[in-house]
C-alpha positions in Angstrom: 0.0 0.1 -0.2 1.4 3.2 -1.0 -0.4 6.7 -0.7 0.7 9.1 -3.1 0.7 12.9 -3.0 -1.5 13.1 -0.4 -1.3 16.2 1.6 -0.9 16.2 5.2 -0.9 12.9 7.5 -0.6 11.9 11.3 1.4 9.1 12.1 1.0 7.4 15.6 4.0 5.7 17.2 4.3 3.3 20.3 6.3 5.6 22.2 5.3 7.3 24.9 2.3 10.0 23.5 -0.3 12.2 24.5 -3.4 12.4 23.2 -3.4 16.4 23.4 -0.5 16.1 20.7 -2.2 13.5 19.0 -5.3 15.8 18.8 -2.7 18.8 18.2 -1.6 16.9 14.9 -4.9 15.5 13.7 -6.3 19.2 13.6 -4.0 19.5 11.2 -3.9 16.6 9.6 -6.7 14.3 9.9 -5.8 11.3 7.9 -4.1 8.7 10.7 -2.0 5.8 10.5 -0.3 3.6 13.2 2.7 2.5 13.2 3.2 -1.0 14.9 2.3 -0.2 18.7 0.9 3.2 18.0 -2.4 1.3 17.5 -2.4 0.5 21.0 -2.6 4.2 21.9 -5.4 5.1 19.6 -7.6 1.8 20.8 -7.0 3.3 24.0 -8.1 6.8 22.7 -11.3 5.5 20.8 -9.7 6.1 17.4 -9.2 4.6 14.3 -6.2 4.7 11.7 -6.8 4.0 8.2 -3.6 1.3 8.4 -1.2 -0.2 10.9 2.4 -0.4 8.8 5.3 -2.1 11.3 6.4 -5.7 11.7 3.3 -5.7 14.2 5.2 -7.2 17.0 4.1 -4.4 19.3 0.6 -4.4 18.7 -2.1 -6.0 21.3 -5.3 -7.4 19.9 -3.4 -7.5 16.7 -6.5 -10.2 15.6 -9.3 -7.9 16.7 -7.3 -5.0 14.3 -6.8 -7.5 11.7 -11.0 -8.1 11.7 -11.6 -4.7 11.1 -12.9 -4.4 7.9 -12.3 -0.1 7.8 -8.8 -1.0 9.0 -5.8 -1.9 6.3 -3.3 -4.0 8.3 0.4 -3.9 6.5 3.1 -6.5 8.1 6.3 -5.4 7.0 9.0 -7.1 8.7 12.3 -6.7 7.1 14.9 -5.3 9.7 17.0 -2.8 7.0 14.8 0.2 8.2 12.9 1.0 11.3 9.1 0.9 11.3 8.8 4.7 11.1 11.1 4.4 8.0 9.0 2.3 6.5 5.7 3.9 7.3 7.8 7.3 6.0 8.5 5.5 2.5 5.2 4.0 2.1 3.1 7.0 2.8 4.4 9.8 0.7 2.5 12.7 1.9 3.5 16.5 2.1 3.3 16.7 5.5 3.9 14.1 8.0 3.1 14.9 12.0 4.3 12.0 13.5 3.1 11.6 17.5 4.5 8.9 19.7 8.3 8.8 18.5 10.0 11.2 21.2 9.2 9.6 24.1 9.7 6.5 25.8 12.9 4.5 24.6 16.1 7.0 23.9 17.2 4.5 21.1 13.9 4.7 19.1 13.7 8.3 19.5 17.4 8.5 18.2 16.5 6.4 15.2 13.6 9.0 14.7 15.5 11.8 14.4 18.4 9.9 12.3 15.0 8.8 9.6 14.4 13.0 9.5 18.2 13.4 9.1 17.9 10.8 6.2 15.0 12.4 4.3 15.9 15.9 3.9 13.3 15.8 0.8 10.5 15.4 3.3 8.4 17.9 5.7 8.4 15.2 8.7 8.1 16.9 12.0 8.0 15.1 15.3 5.5 16.1 18.2 6.6 15.5 21.9 5.4 16.3 25.1 6.5 19.5 25.3 8.3 20.2 21.6 8.2 19.8 17.6 11.0 18.8 16.1 12.1 18.6 12.6 14.9 18.9 9.9 15.9 22.7 9.2 15.7 23.8 5.2 18.7 25.1 3.8 17.1 28.9 4.4 14.8 28.7 7.0 12.2 31.5 7.7 9.3 31.6 10.4 6.4 33.4 12.6 6.8 32.9 16.1 6.6 34.8 19.6 9.2 36.9 21.3 10.3 34.8 24.2 10.1 31.7 22.6 12.3 28.9 23.3 14.1 27.9 19.8 17.2 25.2 19.8 19.1 24.1 17.2 20.7 20.4 17.3 23.5 19.4 14.6 22.7 16.0 13.8 25.2 16.4 11.3 27.8 18.8 11.0 26.7 22.2 10.2 27.3 25.8 9.7 24.9 28.5 10.1 26.2 31.1 8.1 23.6 34.0 9.2 20.5 34.1 11.4 18.2 36.7 12.7 15.6 37.2 15.1 17.6 35.6 18.0 18.4 36.5 21.4 21.9 35.1 20.6 22.7 35.3 17.0 24.7 31.8 15.4 25.9 33.7 12.6 28.9 32.4 11.6 28.9 29.2 13.5 30.0 26.1 13.1 27.9 23.3 14.7 28.9 19.7 15.6 27.4 17.4 18.2 30.5 16.9 21.2 31.9 20.2 19.9 29.4 23.3 19.4 25.6 23.4 19.7 22.7 25.9 19.9 20.7 25.0 22.8 18.0 26.8 24.5 18.2 30.1 22.2 15.5 32.8 22.2 13.6 34.1 19.7 13.8 38.0 19.9 11.9 39.3 17.0 8.4 38.4 15.1 10.4 36.5 12.5 13.1 34.3 12.7 15.8 33.2 10.3 18.6 31.1 9.5 20.7 29.9 6.4 22.6 26.8 6.8 25.5 25.2 4.5 24.2 21.8 4.7 21.3 19.7 5.6 21.7 18.4 9.4 20.4 21.0 11.7 17.5 20.1 13.5 15.0 22.9 14.7 13.1 22.5 18.3 10.2 24.4 19.2 7.6 24.6 21.5 4.6 22.5 20.8 2.0 25.1 20.8 4.3 26.4 17.8 3.4 23.6 16.0 1.2 25.4 12.7 3.8 28.0 13.0 6.5 25.3 12.2 4.7 23.6 9.3 4.4 26.8 7.7 7.6 27.3 7.9 8.6 24.2 6.0 5.9 24.8 3.3 7.5 28.3 2.4 10.9 27.0 2.6 12.2 25.0 -0.6 12.5 21.5 -0.6 16.1 20.2 -1.0 16.6 16.5 -2.8 15.8 13.4 -1.3 18.7 11.4 0.1 19.5 7.9 0.3 17.9 6.8 3.7 20.6 4.8 5.6 20.0 1.8 8.0 18.5 2.7 11.3 
């Protein structure tokens, strides 16, 4: 099953997830898909996905889900990529809002961040309990609220060639994990911008700025897709 050129979708994973985060995503992206154990959250919330994807080893009540005629259950058992990556590659949506991928096991959260870094041509946003995380395009602009927390985390080495609207400007600054990061900066103007020499910077914003984050990605040129690597 592949969904081509769909506008926006919500993906629900099996990590820690709040119903508030799910509702925030679903308001913007009403088409809902579960990734493996994400089906457990949806059943507890009285919600139904269009499909459940993954190796299905974490889905409780799998027989019950399989009996539901309006829910497509697709088992993808290969071990070359994570369940999240398999779902992203099958569901080719313009915008993906992903809930249940940041909380819980740290290795799962790191794998989700890896999936973002491996797909710079996609607009994928991870929604956590407090923040929204996405891969910054080479030229990023957003309308935010002065005083908002904003962090830039280099999942790959990247240089900020210029920045505007931040309490602590980052230009020019080379960012690299283990050497220099841009954690806990603060928005100082209604419009914030940053230019990067390569794809590899994760932007972290308060969850309340989800719509602004989506708008910023829709307004930015999309870089070419990279080949996904093994998680």
